[in-house]
Steps between C-alpha positions, in 0.01 A plus 500: 500500500312818433706813539237674710514203751877507503483871577284431803741228620800720471332784686414261786845343509687831474275760663786742552534526124268693257429261219297622203401352163439793259232476235773465238635180677790662670580386836629773745662427836586761760666447838879495561539550124263593209477252212291467188470143337312370204408173669443360856814299454693830497325611822593169669863523394529848642328398828729197518793724490402783732310295748730216621201308658271539195507121416422397853210756524346364179542146611326563828219688355416202268521242771 
């Protein structure tokens, strides 16, 4: 899936988080914590740890 599309999905699923994809390809997430990741997988790993219901939210969004 295109990173831009994933960015839009993540912003809709987690509106309380600021999720940005920089021009250099770095993902930055700000909310309860601030994190930088080199891939969307890193972003998802962080959200899964700090947001206990993250998996359910993603599943509900794509139903």
